[in-house]
C-alpha positions, 0 to 999 in steps of 0.5 A: 150419030144412030144406032141399029143393031152394031150399025151406025151411021152419020146423020148430022154432021157439022162442017164446022167446030161444034161449040155446044149441043143439047138434046130435046127432053123429048128425044125428038130436037137436037140444038147446036151451037157451032163456031164461024168465023168467030161467032156462034151460029146456031141449028136444029136437027129434027129427028123424026124427018132429020131435017136440018135448019138453021136457028136465030141468034142474038147479034153478034156475039158467042154462046157463053159456059153452060151451053145450050139447055132445052125446057121441059116443054122442048119448045125453048131453047135457053143460053148465055149468050156474051155481046161484044158491047154489055154483058152475058146474059141468059136468052132464050129461044122459042122454037118456031117464033123468031129471034131470040129474046134476052131474060136477063139484064145484069148490071152494067154500072156507070158504063152506057153501051153507046161508049164502049166500041164495038169489033169489026170484021178484017182481012188479015192475010188470009183469015178474019180478024177483028178491029175495035177501033176509037171513032174519035181518033183520025188514026190511033195507035195498036195493040195486036191480040194474039193466043192459043184460042181464036178470039170471040167478038165480045166484050173485054175489059183488056180491050175496053180499057184500051179503046178509052184510052185511044188505043186500038185493038186488032184480033188475029187469029190464026197460024202466022198470027204475028207476021199478018197482023205486022203486015197489016198494020204496014197498009192500014190507012186509017191506023198507026202501025209505029210501035204497037203493042203485042197481047199475047195472053196464053204466051205463044211464041213470038217471032219477032220482038223488036217488031214490039213497042210493048208485050203483055203476057199472062202471070208467071211467064216470064217473057218480059214486058209487063205480066196481066192476069186474064180474068181480073187484069191491072187495067191501069198497069196496062192503059200506062204501060201502053201509053208509055210506048206512044211518050218515045214517039 
């Protein structure tokens, strides 16, 4: 918005959800991060010319907490970035000089990037979902994630644990996610639709509990099944619970 006396007019209104924004130190530029199909994309508005342009972003991922920060010279944009197969680190983007570069490299003890499954976008119902599918298994069983906020294509230790146990993870966003996921599994040729596991960390209302081989919810929700803390999950318990359904097949 720009103020002229008492009048205000819109000068930049992204069509998507704004994740973060930052005004440069010299007051000439506005950097904006918006969410698009689960991923973040950047744009830059030049105030003197009122010209908006897209900015390059790192590989598929999402902005970390902390948002966007300009350096004092208003030439570099700094931000934390969450990847699908690596640790969250600090990146920088030099305006007008191409692609972002990684500044920090957090340790990833005992785990190579090649061993981490990357998510693929899939069309589920009317929306976009994310599928983490172990490549070495022809028709893996599936855990479905539904949540109050959209699942992003970033590294999640719960997803990684299930993948290493040979279980695919399908994250479906939006209204009607439960029904859309069940319809998708019924028609998927490369997934085993029997006894799917439901990961419901936010306690979204489940329409038909009988359709699921097990339900994992957040702590204190008392919805039956397994309760799992989002920030400090017991991964061994999660894998044991997921495999319990497989033993009954």
